[in-house]
C-alpha positions as CSV (number, residue, x, y, z in Angstrom):
1,M,-16.2,22.8,17.8
2,A,-12.0,22.7,17.5
3,S,-10.5,26.2,18.4
4,S,-8.3,28.4,16.1
5,S,-4.7,27.4,14.7
6,S,-3.5,31.0,16.4
7,S,-1.5,29.6,19.7
8,S,-2.9,31.1,22.9
9,S,-1.2,33.6,25.1
10,S,-3.2,33.1,28.2
11,S,-2.0,31.7,31.3
12,S,-5.4,29.3,31.8
13,S,-4.6,27.7,28.1
14,L,-1.1,26.9,29.0
15,H,-1.7,25.3,32.5
16,N,-4.3,22.9,30.7
17,N,-1.7,21.5,28.5
18,K,1.4,21.7,31.2
19,K,-2.0,19.3,33.0
20,M,-2.7,17.5,30.2
21,L,0.8,16.3,29.0
22,L,1.7,15.5,32.6
23,L,-1.4,13.2,32.5
24,L,0.2,11.3,29.0
25,L,3.4,11.0,30.9
26,S,1.9,9.5,33.8
27,T,-0.4,7.0,32.3
28,L,2.0,6.2,29.9
29,L,4.8,5.1,32.8
30,I,2.1,3.6,34.4
31,A,0.7,1.3,31.9
32,S,4.1,0.3,30.6
33,N,5.0,-0.9,34.7
34,K,2.1,-2.9,33.5
35,K,2.4,-4.1,30.2
36,N,1.2,-7.4,30.3
37,S,-2.5,-6.8,31.8
38,C,-3.0,-4.4,29.1
39,M,-5.6,-5.7,27.4
40,A,-7.6,-8.6,26.8
41,F,-6.5,-11.6,24.8
42,I,-7.9,-12.5,21.6
43,P,-6.3,-15.4,19.7
44,R,-4.5,-14.9,16.8
45,Q,-5.3,-15.4,13.7
46,A,-3.3,-17.7,11.0
47,R,-1.9,-16.2,7.9
48,P,-2.3,-17.9,4.9
49,A,0.9,-18.4,3.2
50,T,1.8,-21.7,1.6
51,I,4.4,-21.8,0.3
52,P,6.7,-24.7,-1.6
53,T,10.5,-25.5,-0.4
54,T,11.2,-27.7,-3.1
55,I,10.1,-28.1,-6.7
56,P,8.3,-30.5,-7.8
57,T,10.1,-32.8,-10.7
58,T,7.3,-34.5,-12.8
59,T,3.9,-33.3,-13.1
60,T,1.1,-34.3,-15.6
61,T,0.0,-32.4,-18.1
62,T,-3.8,-32.7,-19.2
63,T,-5.5,-29.2,-19.9
64,T,-4.9,-25.3,-20.0
65,T,-7.6,-23.5,-18.5
66,T,-9.1,-20.3,-20.1
67,T,-9.0,-16.5,-17.5
68,T,-12.7,-16.3,-16.0
69,T,-13.5,-13.1,-14.8
70,T,-15.7,-14.4,-11.6
71,T,-15.4,-12.9,-8.1
72,T,-17.9,-15.6,-6.0
73,T,-16.7,-15.7,-3.0
74,T,-16.1,-18.5,-1.2
75,T,-16.0,-18.6,2.5
76,T,-13.3,-21.0,4.0
77,T,-12.2,-21.8,8.1
78,T,-8.7,-20.8,8.8
79,P,-6.4,-22.7,11.7
80,S,-5.7,-20.5,14.7
81,T,-2.3,-20.9,15.8
82,T,-0.4,-19.2,18.9
83,S,3.4,-19.4,16.8
84,S,5.4,-16.3,17.6
85,S,5.4,-13.5,15.2
86,S,8.8,-12.3,15.3
87,A,11.1,-11.6,12.2
88,A,13.3,-14.8,13.7
89,A,10.9,-16.9,13.2
90,A,9.4,-15.9,10.4
91,S,7.0,-18.2,10.2
92,V,3.8,-18.9,8.9
93,V,0.5,-20.9,8.5
94,G,-0.2,-22.9,5.2
95,N,-3.7,-23.4,3.8
96,D,-3.4,-26.9,5.2
97,G,-2.4,-25.6,8.7
98,V,1.2,-26.7,8.2
99,D,3.7,-24.3,9.2
100,T,6.5,-23.3,6.3
101,L,8.7,-21.1,6.3
102,I,9.5,-18.3,3.9
103,Q,12.0,-19.4,2.1
104,S,14.5,-16.7,0.9
105,D,16.8,-14.4,3.2
106,G,15.3,-11.1,1.9
107,A,11.5,-12.3,2.4
108,K,11.9,-12.9,5.8
109,R,13.8,-9.6,6.5
110,Q,10.5,-8.0,5.0
111,V,8.1,-9.2,8.0
112,G,7.7,-10.4,11.3
113,N,8.1,-7.0,14.0
114,D,12.0,-6.4,13.0
115,A,11.0,-5.4,9.7
116,F,8.9,-2.0,11.0
117,L,12.5,-0.9,12.7
118,N,14.9,-1.8,10.4
119,K,16.6,1.0,8.4
120,N,18.8,-1.6,6.4
121,L,15.9,-2.5,4.4
122,M,16.4,0.6,3.2
123,A,20.1,-0.5,1.9
124,R,18.7,-3.1,0.8
125,A,16.6,-1.7,-2.1
126,E,18.8,0.6,-2.8
127,N,21.9,-2.0,-3.4
128,G,20.0,-4.7,-5.4
129,P,20.0,-8.4,-5.1
130,G,23.7,-8.5,-4.6
131,K,23.6,-11.9,-6.7
132,I,23.5,-13.0,-10.5
133,N,21.8,-16.4,-10.5
134,E,23.7,-19.4,-13.1
135,S,20.2,-20.0,-13.7
136,K,18.9,-17.5,-16.5
137,L,15.0,-17.5,-16.3
138,N,13.0,-16.0,-18.6
139,I,10.5,-14.3,-16.9
140,G,7.1,-12.4,-17.7
141,I,5.8,-9.8,-15.3
142,V,1.8,-8.9,-15.9
143,G,1.7,-5.7,-14.0
144,G,3.2,-2.8,-14.4
145,G,2.3,-1.1,-11.2
146,L,4.9,0.0,-8.2
147,A,5.3,-3.7,-7.1
148,G,5.9,-5.0,-10.7
149,M,8.5,-2.8,-11.7
150,V,10.5,-3.4,-8.8
151,A,10.2,-6.9,-8.8
152,A,11.6,-6.4,-12.6
153,M,14.7,-4.2,-11.0
154,D,15.7,-7.0,-8.7
155,L,14.8,-9.9,-11.4
156,A,16.7,-8.0,-13.9
157,D,19.9,-7.4,-12.0
158,A,19.8,-11.4,-11.3
159,G,20.7,-11.5,-14.6
160,H,17.2,-12.9,-15.8
161,K,15.7,-11.8,-18.7
162,V,12.7,-10.1,-18.0
163,E,9.6,-8.4,-19.5
164,I,6.2,-6.4,-18.0
165,F,2.6,-6.4,-19.8
166,E,0.9,-3.6,-18.6
167,L,-3.0,-3.0,-19.5
168,R,-3.5,0.5,-19.0
169,P,-1.1,2.9,-21.7
170,Q,1.1,4.2,-18.7
171,V,2.6,2.2,-15.6
172,G,2.2,2.8,-12.1
173,G,-1.3,1.3,-11.1
174,K,-2.7,3.0,-8.1
175,V,0.2,5.1,-8.1
176,S,-0.5,6.2,-12.5
177,S,-0.2,9.7,-13.8
178,W,-0.7,11.0,-17.0
179,K,-1.4,14.1,-19.1
180,D,-3.8,15.0,-20.4
181,K,-5.4,16.5,-24.0
182,E,-4.7,20.6,-22.7
183,G,-1.3,19.4,-20.9
184,N,-2.9,19.0,-17.7
185,H,-0.6,16.2,-14.9
186,I,-3.9,14.1,-14.4
187,E,-3.3,11.7,-11.2
188,M,-5.3,8.8,-9.8
189,G,-5.2,9.4,-6.0
190,L,-3.2,11.8,-3.6
191,H,-0.2,10.1,-3.0
192,V,2.2,10.4,-0.4
193,F,5.8,9.3,1.1
194,F,5.6,8.7,5.4
195,G,9.3,8.5,6.7
196,C,9.0,5.1,7.6
197,Y,9.1,4.0,3.8
198,Y,12.2,2.2,3.6
199,N,12.4,-0.1,1.1
200,L,10.0,2.5,-1.8
201,F,13.2,5.3,-0.4
202,G,15.5,2.8,-1.4
203,I,14.1,1.8,-4.5
204,M,14.2,5.9,-5.1
205,R,18.0,6.3,-4.1
206,R,18.9,3.2,-6.4
207,T,17.3,5.0,-9.3
208,N,19.0,8.7,-8.1
209,S,15.3,10.3,-7.6
210,F,14.9,10.7,-3.5
211,D,17.0,13.7,-3.3
212,K,16.1,15.2,-6.7
213,Y,12.5,14.8,-6.1
214,L,11.1,14.5,-3.3
215,R,9.8,17.4,-0.8
216,Q,9.6,17.2,2.7
217,K,7.1,18.8,5.0
218,D,6.9,20.8,8.6
219,H,6.6,18.2,10.7
220,V,3.0,19.2,11.5
221,F,-0.7,17.0,10.7
222,E,-2.9,20.2,9.6
223,F,-6.9,19.8,10.1
224,V,-8.8,22.4,8.9
225,N,-12.6,22.4,10.0
226,S,-15.7,24.6,8.9
227,G,-15.3,27.8,9.5
228,G,-11.4,27.9,8.4
229,H,-11.0,26.8,12.2
230,T,-7.8,24.8,12.2
231,G,-6.3,22.3,14.4
232,S,-3.2,20.5,14.0
233,L,-1.1,17.4,15.7
234,D,2.1,19.1,15.6
235,F,5.2,16.9,16.4
236,R,7.8,19.7,16.0
237,F,10.1,18.9,19.4
238,P,13.3,19.3,21.0
239,I,13.0,15.4,21.9
240,G,12.2,12.9,19.8
241,A,9.5,9.9,19.8
242,P,7.4,9.1,21.9
243,V,7.8,12.6,23.6
244,S,6.9,14.6,20.3
245,G,4.2,12.8,19.6
246,L,2.7,12.5,23.6
247,Q,3.0,16.7,23.6
248,A,1.4,16.8,20.3
249,F,-1.2,15.4,21.7
250,A,-1.6,17.1,24.6
251,R,-1.1,20.2,22.4
252,T,-3.6,19.5,20.5
253,E,-6.4,22.0,19.6
254,Q,-8.5,19.7,17.3
255,L,-9.7,18.1,20.6
256,G,-11.5,19.6,23.9
257,I,-9.5,18.4,27.2
258,G,-12.1,15.8,28.1
259,D,-11.3,14.3,25.0
260,K,-7.6,14.6,25.1
261,A,-7.9,13.2,28.9
262,E,-9.7,10.0,27.6
263,N,-7.6,9.8,24.4
264,A,-4.6,9.9,26.8
265,V,-6.3,7.0,29.0
266,R,-7.0,5.0,26.3
267,L,-3.9,5.3,24.4
268,A,-1.5,4.8,27.8
269,L,-3.7,0.8,27.5
270,S,-2.9,0.2,24.4
271,P,0.2,-1.7,22.7
272,I,2.1,1.2,21.3
273,V,2.7,1.8,25.5
274,R,4.1,-2.0,25.7
275,A,6.0,-1.6,23.1
276,L,7.8,1.4,24.4
277,V,9.6,-1.4,26.5
278,D,8.5,-4.6,24.7
279,F,8.4,-4.4,21.2
280,D,7.5,-7.4,20.2
281,G,4.4,-8.2,22.7
282,G,3.0,-5.0,21.4
283,M,3.4,-6.2,17.8
284,D,2.0,-9.6,19.2
285,M,-1.0,-7.9,20.3
286,V,-1.7,-5.4,17.5
287,R,-1.7,-8.4,15.0
288,Q,-4.7,-10.0,17.4
289,L,-6.7,-6.9,17.1
290,D,-7.1,-7.4,13.0
291,N,-10.7,-9.2,14.2
292,I,-12.2,-6.1,15.3
293,S,-12.5,-3.0,14.2
294,F,-10.6,0.8,15.5
295,T,-13.8,1.9,17.3
296,Q,-14.1,-1.4,19.3
297,W,-11.3,-1.1,20.2
298,F,-10.9,2.7,21.2
299,T,-14.2,3.1,23.4
300,N,-13.4,0.1,25.1
301,L,-11.5,0.7,27.3
302,G,-12.0,4.8,27.4
303,G,-11.8,6.4,24.3
304,S,-14.7,8.9,23.2
305,R,-16.7,9.2,20.5
306,G,-15.5,12.9,20.5
307,S,-11.9,11.8,19.5
308,L,-12.9,9.8,16.8
309,D,-15.2,12.0,14.8
310,R,-12.8,15.0,15.5
311,M,-9.8,13.2,14.2
312,W,-9.4,9.3,14.1
313,D,-12.0,9.1,11.2
314,A,-10.0,11.7,9.3
315,I,-6.6,9.8,9.7
316,A,-8.4,6.2,9.1
317,Y,-10.3,7.7,6.2
318,A,-6.4,8.9,5.1
319,L,-4.8,5.4,5.2
320,G,-7.8,3.0,4.1
321,F,-11.0,5.1,2.9
322,L,-12.6,3.7,6.1
323,D,-14.0,5.5,8.8
324,C,-12.8,4.1,12.4
325,N,-16.0,1.9,12.6
326,S,-15.2,0.1,9.5
327,I,-11.5,-0.7,9.5
328,S,-9.2,-2.8,11.4
329,A,-8.0,-2.1,14.5
330,R,-4.9,-3.8,13.2
331,C,-4.8,-1.8,10.5
332,M,-4.7,2.0,12.1
333,L,-2.5,0.7,15.3
334,T,0.1,-0.6,12.9
335,I,0.9,2.8,12.1
336,F,0.4,4.7,15.0
337,M,3.0,2.1,16.3
338,L,5.5,3.0,13.9
339,F,5.0,6.6,14.9
340,A,5.3,6.2,18.6
341,I,8.8,4.4,17.9
342,R,10.4,6.2,15.2
343,T,10.6,10.2,15.1
344,E,11.1,10.1,11.3
345,A,7.9,7.9,10.7
346,S,5.7,10.6,10.8
347,V,7.4,12.7,8.7
348,L,5.8,13.2,5.3
349,R,7.0,14.2,1.7
350,M,5.9,14.9,-1.2
351,L,7.0,14.4,-5.1
352,D,7.8,17.4,-7.1
353,G,5.7,17.4,-9.7
354,S,3.6,14.1,-10.7
355,P,3.8,10.3,-10.2
356,Q,5.2,9.4,-13.6
357,T,8.8,12.1,-13.4
358,G,9.2,11.8,-10.3
359,L,8.7,7.8,-9.5
360,H,7.6,6.1,-12.6
361,D,10.3,7.6,-15.0
362,P,13.4,7.4,-13.4
363,I,12.4,3.1,-12.3
364,L,11.5,2.8,-16.1
365,R,15.0,4.2,-17.5
366,Y,16.9,1.6,-14.9
367,L,14.8,-1.2,-16.3
368,D,15.6,-0.2,-19.9
369,D,19.4,0.1,-19.3
370,R,19.2,-3.7,-17.9
371,G,17.1,-4.9,-20.9
372,V,13.9,-5.1,-19.7
373,V,10.8,-4.6,-22.4
374,L,7.4,-2.7,-21.2
375,H,4.5,-3.6,-23.2
376,L,2.1,-0.9,-22.7
377,S,-1.8,-1.3,-23.3
378,T,-1.4,-5.2,-23.3
379,G,-3.4,-7.2,-20.9
380,C,-2.8,-10.4,-19.9
381,R,-5.8,-12.8,-21.1
382,D,-5.1,-16.0,-20.3
383,V,-2.8,-18.0,-18.1
384,V,-2.0,-21.0,-19.5
385,H,-1.1,-24.6,-17.4
386,D,-0.7,-28.0,-16.5
387,V,-3.0,-29.9,-14.2
388,D,-2.7,-33.3,-12.5
389,E,-5.5,-36.1,-13.2
390,Q,-7.7,-34.2,-10.4
391,G,-7.2,-30.7,-12.3
392,V,-5.6,-29.6,-9.7
393,P,-2.7,-26.9,-11.5
394,T,0.5,-28.1,-11.7
395,R,2.7,-25.9,-13.3
396,V,2.4,-22.2,-15.6
397,R,4.1,-22.6,-19.0
398,G,3.1,-19.3,-20.2
399,I,0.2,-16.2,-20.7
400,K,-1.7,-15.1,-23.5
401,V,-1.7,-11.6,-23.8
402,G,-2.8,-8.0,-26.3
403,P,-6.1,-8.0,-28.7
404,K,-4.6,-11.1,-30.3
405,N,-4.1,-13.3,-27.2
406,E,-0.9,-14.3,-28.8
407,Y,0.9,-16.6,-26.2
408,R,4.2,-15.7,-24.9
409,E,6.2,-18.6,-23.2
410,F,7.7,-17.9,-19.9
411,D,9.6,-20.2,-17.6
412,V,8.4,-18.1,-14.2
413,V,5.0,-15.6,-14.3
414,V,4.6,-13.2,-11.8
415,A,1.0,-11.8,-11.5
416,A,1.7,-8.1,-9.7
417,T,-2.1,-6.7,-9.6
418,D,-4.3,-5.3,-7.5
419,V,-7.3,-7.6,-5.8
420,R,-9.6,-6.9,-8.6
421,G,-6.7,-7.0,-11.4
422,I,-5.8,-10.8,-9.8
423,K,-9.5,-12.2,-9.4
424,K,-10.4,-11.2,-13.3
425,L,-6.8,-12.8,-14.2
426,L,-6.4,-16.5,-12.1
427,P,-8.0,-19.0,-14.3
428,E,-11.0,-21.0,-12.4
429,S,-8.9,-24.1,-11.7
430,F,-6.3,-21.7,-9.5
431,R,-9.1,-21.5,-7.0
432,K,-8.2,-25.6,-6.0
433,H,-5.7,-24.6,-3.7
434,A,-6.7,-23.3,-1.0
435,M,-4.4,-20.2,-0.3
436,L,-5.1,-18.4,-4.4
437,D,-9.3,-19.5,-3.1
438,R,-9.1,-17.2,-0.1
439,I,-8.0,-14.4,-2.2
440,Y,-11.7,-14.2,-3.3
441,N,-12.9,-13.0,0.2
442,L,-11.0,-9.9,-0.1
443,D,-12.6,-6.3,-1.0
444,T,-11.8,-3.1,-2.3
445,V,-13.0,0.0,-1.9
446,P,-13.9,3.2,-4.4
447,I,-12.6,6.3,-5.0
448,A,-12.8,9.3,-6.6
449,T,-9.9,12.1,-7.2
450,V,-11.0,15.6,-8.3
451,Q,-8.5,18.4,-9.4
452,L,-10.0,21.9,-9.1
453,R,-7.6,25.0,-10.3
454,F,-8.2,28.4,-9.3
455,D,-7.5,31.9,-9.7
456,G,-6.1,32.2,-6.4
457,W,-5.1,30.4,-3.8
458,V,-7.5,28.6,-1.8
459,T,-5.2,27.6,1.5
460,E,-4.4,31.1,2.4
461,L,-6.5,31.9,5.4
462,K,-4.9,35.0,7.4
463,D,-4.2,37.4,4.1
464,E,-6.9,38.0,1.7
465,T,-4.6,40.2,-0.5
466,R,-2.1,37.4,-0.5
467,M,-4.7,34.7,-1.4
468,M,-5.7,37.1,-4.5
469,D,-2.1,37.5,-5.6
470,V,-0.8,35.3,-8.8
471,S,1.3,37.5,-10.3
472,G,4.7,37.2,-10.9
473,D,6.4,33.2,-10.8
474,Q,5.9,31.2,-7.9
475,S,7.2,28.6,-8.5
476,D,9.0,26.1,-6.0
477,G,6.3,26.5,-3.2
478,R,6.2,30.1,-3.1
479,G,2.6,30.4,-3.6
480,G,-0.4,31.2,-0.6
481,G,-1.5,29.2,1.8
482,I,-0.5,26.1,3.3
483,D,2.4,23.5,2.0
484,N,1.3,20.5,3.3
485,L,-0.8,17.8,3.4
486,L,-4.5,18.5,4.8
487,Y,-6.8,16.7,6.6
488,S,-10.5,17.5,7.4
489,V,-13.1,15.9,9.6
490,D,-16.1,18.4,8.5
491,T,-15.8,16.9,4.3
492,E,-16.0,14.4,2.2
493,F,-12.5,14.0,1.2
494,S,-10.7,13.2,4.6
495,C,-7.5,14.5,2.8
496,F,-6.4,17.0,0.5
497,A,-3.7,18.9,-0.9
498,D,-2.5,22.1,-2.6
499,L,-0.1,20.5,-5.4
500,A,0.4,24.4,-6.8
501,V,2.4,24.4,-3.6
502,T,3.2,21.2,-2.8
503,S,4.6,19.6,-5.3
504,P,5.1,22.8,-7.7
505,G,7.1,20.9,-10.4
506,E,4.8,20.1,-12.7
507,Y,1.6,21.4,-11.2
508,Y,2.4,25.0,-10.7
509,K,0.7,27.6,-13.7
510,Q,2.5,31.2,-14.1
511,G,-0.2,33.1,-13.3
512,E,-3.2,30.7,-11.9
513,G,-3.5,29.8,-8.4
514,S,-4.3,26.6,-6.2
515,L,-5.1,23.0,-7.5
516,I,-6.6,21.1,-5.4
517,Q,-6.5,17.2,-5.0
518,A,-9.2,16.0,-3.0
519,V,-9.6,12.2,-2.9
520,F,-13.7,11.4,-2.0
521,D,-14.2,7.9,-0.5
522,E,-17.3,5.7,-1.1
523,R,-20.1,8.1,0.2
524,A,-19.9,10.1,-3.0
525,Y,-17.9,7.6,-5.7
526,K,-21.5,6.7,-6.9
527,R,-22.2,10.4,-7.5
528,S,-21.9,12.0,-11.4
529,S,-18.1,13.6,-12.2
530,E,-20.2,17.1,-12.3
531,K,-22.1,16.6,-8.8
532,I,-18.9,15.4,-7.0
533,V,-16.7,19.0,-8.4
534,Q,-19.9,20.9,-7.2
535,D,-19.7,19.6,-4.0
536,C,-16.0,19.6,-3.3
537,L,-16.4,23.3,-4.2
538,D,-19.3,23.3,-1.9
539,Q,-17.2,21.9,1.2
540,L,-13.5,23.8,0.2
541,H,-15.6,26.7,1.1
542,D,-17.2,25.6,3.9
543,I,-13.4,25.0,5.5
544,F,-12.2,28.0,3.2
545,P,-14.9,30.8,4.1
546,S,-12.5,32.8,1.9
547,S,-12.5,30.7,-1.1
548,K,-15.6,31.6,-2.4
549,K,-14.5,35.2,-3.5
550,L,-12.4,32.8,-5.8
551,T,-13.4,30.9,-9.4
552,C,-12.6,27.4,-10.6
553,T,-11.5,27.6,-13.8
554,W,-10.2,23.7,-14.5
555,S,-11.8,20.6,-13.4
556,N,-11.4,16.6,-13.3
557,V,-13.0,13.7,-11.8
558,V,-10.8,10.1,-11.9
559,K,-13.2,7.3,-10.4
560,L,-11.0,3.6,-9.2
561,G,-13.8,1.0,-8.7
562,Q,-11.6,-0.4,-7.0
563,S,-8.8,0.5,-5.4
564,L,-7.3,-0.3,-1.9
565,Y,-7.9,-3.8,-0.6
566,R,-10.4,-3.1,1.8
567,E,-9.1,-3.0,5.5
568,K,-12.0,-3.7,7.2
569,P,-11.7,-6.4,10.3
570,G,-10.7,-9.9,9.4
571,Q,-9.4,-9.6,6.1
572,D,-5.6,-9.9,6.8
573,K,-6.4,-13.8,6.8
574,F,-6.8,-13.9,3.2
575,R,-3.8,-12.1,1.8
576,P,-1.5,-14.4,-0.7
577,A,2.2,-15.3,-0.3
578,Q,4.7,-13.7,-2.3
579,A,4.9,-17.3,-3.5
580,T,2.2,-20.4,-4.4
581,P,1.7,-23.7,-4.3
582,I,2.1,-23.6,-8.4
583,P,6.0,-23.6,-8.3
584,N,6.8,-21.2,-10.7
585,F,3.6,-19.0,-10.5
586,F,4.2,-16.4,-7.5
587,L,2.3,-13.1,-6.5
588,A,3.3,-9.3,-6.0
589,G,1.0,-6.6,-4.9
590,S,0.3,-4.7,-2.3
591,Y,-2.1,-6.7,-1.0
592,T,-0.3,-9.6,-0.6
593,F,1.7,-11.1,2.4
594,Q,3.6,-8.6,3.8
595,D,3.4,-6.9,7.2
596,Y,2.3,-3.3,5.9
597,L,-0.2,-1.6,4.6
598,D,-1.7,-0.9,1.2
599,S,0.0,1.5,0.4
600,M,3.2,2.6,-1.8
601,E,5.8,1.2,0.8
602,G,3.5,-2.5,1.0
603,A,3.4,-2.7,-3.0
604,T,7.5,-1.6,-2.7
605,R,7.9,-4.5,-0.1
606,S,5.8,-7.2,-2.3
607,G,8.0,-6.5,-5.5
608,L,11.5,-7.0,-3.8
609,M,10.2,-10.1,-2.1
610,V,8.5,-11.6,-4.8
611,A,12.1,-10.8,-6.6
612,D,14.1,-12.6,-3.4
613,E,11.5,-16.0,-3.9
614,I,12.4,-15.8,-7.7
615,I,16.2,-15.8,-6.9
616,S,16.9,-17.8,-3.8
617,R,14.7,-20.4,-6.1
618,A,16.4,-20.5,-9.5
619,D,19.6,-22.5,-9.3
620,G,19.8,-25.8,-8.4
621,P,18.8,-29.5,-9.3
622,D,15.1,-28.6,-8.2
623,G,14.8,-25.3,-9.0
624,L,13.5,-23.1,-11.2
625,G,16.1,-23.3,-14.1
626,A,16.0,-27.5,-13.6
627,L,12.3,-26.8,-13.8
628,A,12.2,-25.0,-17.0
629,K,14.9,-27.2,-18.5
630,Q,12.4,-30.7,-17.6
631,L,9.3,-28.8,-19.5
632,K,11.6,-27.7,-22.8
633,E,12.4,-31.6,-22.9
634,E,8.6,-32.7,-22.2
635,Q,7.8,-30.2,-24.9
636,Q,10.4,-31.6,-27.6
637,Q,8.7,-34.8,-26.6
638,E,5.3,-33.3,-26.9
639,A,6.3,-32.2,-30.5
640,T,7.1,-35.9,-31.7
641,G,3.7,-37.1,-30.0
642,K,6.2,-39.4,-27.6
643,K,5.6,-38.1,-24.5
644,K,5.1,-41.5,-21.8
645,D,3.6,-41.5,-18.4
646,G,5.2,-43.1,-15.7
647,N,4.6,-46.5,-16.3
648,G,6.0,-46.4,-19.9
649,S,3.1,-45.7,-21.5
650,A,2.6,-43.2,-24.9
651,K,0.4,-40.0,-23.4
652,S,-1.5,-37.4,-25.6
653,L,-1.8,-34.0,-24.8
654,F,-5.1,-32.1,-25.6
655,F,-6.0,-27.8,-25.0
656,A,-9.3,-26.6,-24.1
657,D,-9.3,-24.3,-26.9
658,E,-8.8,-27.4,-29.6
659,A,-11.5,-29.2,-27.7
């Protein structure tokens, strides 16, 4: 059981903290001297990323295929490789087992070990692509989430004509927010900004929203346990990472002495320690751990079940809505690596208000200034494309959108969707390309976001009078309670926050108190909204006993059946590249190939990467501009019925919906 959050003044407690810090430091030094014997080798898995480096100049057009909504899973075998994962090589293994290179320099900088510590990525995101193409492409982007909007920013700055088609009535994708009829701001999930979100911060600086809308929190991970007992990982320390992290684990009240000791041993024998003296070696070890769960990795060499139950499960749920038994060790250790190396990586910020106001609206103004056209409530229903004699797609011609299936022709199409969206969008024929077929191996997790408003301050644990006081103006974070993201291992919502305190801009209402926002995972997803609200109330009362004296005045539940892709073991190899075997068809989204997780930063990275790939391929005799010109010439020939094949014989075209 975790102890109270109040600091103990007893000499024995201080003595135990000092002993634990010495143990952590000792094991760190021992392990760093034995960096080559940290763990048994696990064969590396190949990344599926077939990326054509040249654009074919001839294709045989036979049909266009209507979009299928099938989600059939096809199991494929990926060849293994031992090639380096360093950013210098930026090499990935294609679906056919042949090494290929990411074409654009910008995309190369987003992958590999150097990308994790490269603060220059912020400047790149802030300054834009730095290039205007000679060829002016007409580009259609399917999906108005963060990835699609970021891609549109760069493509518009490079001189292209861009249109975005979004199925929902608002932009943002999994980060969307909107107002209900009563003016309440509703969110799709709880969104926080870690200090290692270099690309996203660059985008926010570019749109002048970083300083205006982000509120930095104390450098503390707060845990709230049953009975109102609290624990924390307090990273505030005169010396930065990794010492600040070591002392945080040594002093935390969330774990007992035995669990701390076993935690220290396990982390000291981890890739994190090797990375302190050999970052590439440590990251290579992390990449090799995608096929086992975090529990398997953690308990293999000394980690305790108590540590998992009382700390790591909450963090795992916060990262991917999975517990430690289900989440990939690679996923968890990727984040820990960043936190261990860079002090600011674990510093947390939250928006001063809704994502629509603080994140999306500035981007939309930027896009509008550059002539980007946004179509809301306009889903894509079909991808019109050419195939060869074997029925393999060779080129995209356009898309059919909206309720009337309006055909829109584009030189380039970008599918900037989530996993559910791309599975619905891809025509069946696209699965003849192995990289695109692998997408159907990816799974997702369901979540339910709950918002509860109260007539007092729920997270105020110390002063009951303050808890009940909602008088006067308590805007700008002056409300009672804890101004930070909160974790709990004793609830079904592993992370939550009081938005009236943490993000008061649009969530604080004068005369009212807390607006608790909590995210339930799949354990509760199938329950009715009424049941989820009651369960949330009951569990809040358990960890904040004094809140039983408050009244819930309003509630809302938003269910998202397929949110993040499921970061279970063995999934990383199924993530596709942004460039595809179809030369003018591209992908974006946080599930696509990039070294970060399914997150706002991952979505931003993918948007920048797909834009870099398109910009680098636009010009030249074999570029996307030349391909577009060739298609227009063929269409003119088709219009007169005089298109000829390679032997000079006449060839007529037909479309599936005309047969």
